[in-house]
Each structure stands twice: as C-alpha cells, then as structure tokens.
C-alpha positions, 0 to 999 in steps of 0.5 A: 772109556769115552762115555755111555750113551743110550742107543735106540734102534728103530725099524720101518724108517721112523727114527727121525719122526721119533726124534722130532716128536721127543724134542718137540715135547721136552724143552731144552732138547735138540737133534745134534746130528743126522747121517742118512743113507744115500742111494745104493747104500745098505739102508733105504735112501733118506732114512737115518744111518746114525743120529744123535739128539739130546733130551734135557742135556742127556745124549741119545743115539739112534738108527733106522735099522736096515735089518728086520729083527724079530724084536723091538723095544721092551719096557724093561728098559725105559727113559726115566724123567724126573718132573718138576711139577704135576702139570709137567708130568701130566702134559708129558704123559698125555703127549707120550701116550697118544697112540701108545699104551699105559703101563701104569696110569698116572697115580700115587703108588706110594714112592713119589707124589705122582708117577706114570709109565707109558709105551709111546707110539714108537714103542719106547718106554717112559717113566714119568716121576714127580718126587716127594 
C-alpha cells in the first residue's frame, strides 16, 4: 500500500476556488498539481479533472465531478486542525465560516481550551481545536 490521502469531490466547478481559499488562509500550504479537463473531454473544459494540494504538509486530492450526484459533503467527515493559539483559531474560524454555517460556535466544551466546528461555503466541514 502506498499511502492514504483524503479526497474531496466538488460539484459545480468549484474545486480550484476551494483549494485557493484553503491555501490562502492556512500558512505552509500549496497547490501541488492540477490536471484540467480539455475540450471534448468528459468534464467541463477548464475544470479540475484531478488536483493535489497540501495543508500544513497534509496532502489532499480533489476533483470537480462531471457527474451530478444526489450527495455532497457531510459533517461526519471533517478536517481537524490543532491550533497553536486562540488568535489562530479565531482567525481560521472567521475565514472558514464566511458564507458557511456554524456547527459548534467557538467555545469551551470541556475537552480543550477552545473549540469550533464549521461547514465552509464549499460544504467542507472543519473542526478547529486549541488543546489544553
């Protein structure tokens, strides 16, 4: 077995926008490859056939699905970030919740100093934690 990589399937041609948003708000992150659909291929020309990006060294893959599915992301799978400071947690929370949805507002839930859980505007779920 090679490795295990989280894979995000976006619809409506928003994969590249999502990747650019994520790498702009998380330091030490980058898009490492993008393969786009060309003319007369099975996806919309210019959308993401397959891409990889890293967030703080964690590799992710993503696509723009050329098939419309009856499902999308669910909070039962989320990206968990351990923050170093309360300021970092607050900043990430504010940037991720923009046009998104709070699942658990930033607070003290007893298992860490601060914690927040959001669905971002792309439908991806994020848990932000500041441990004791």
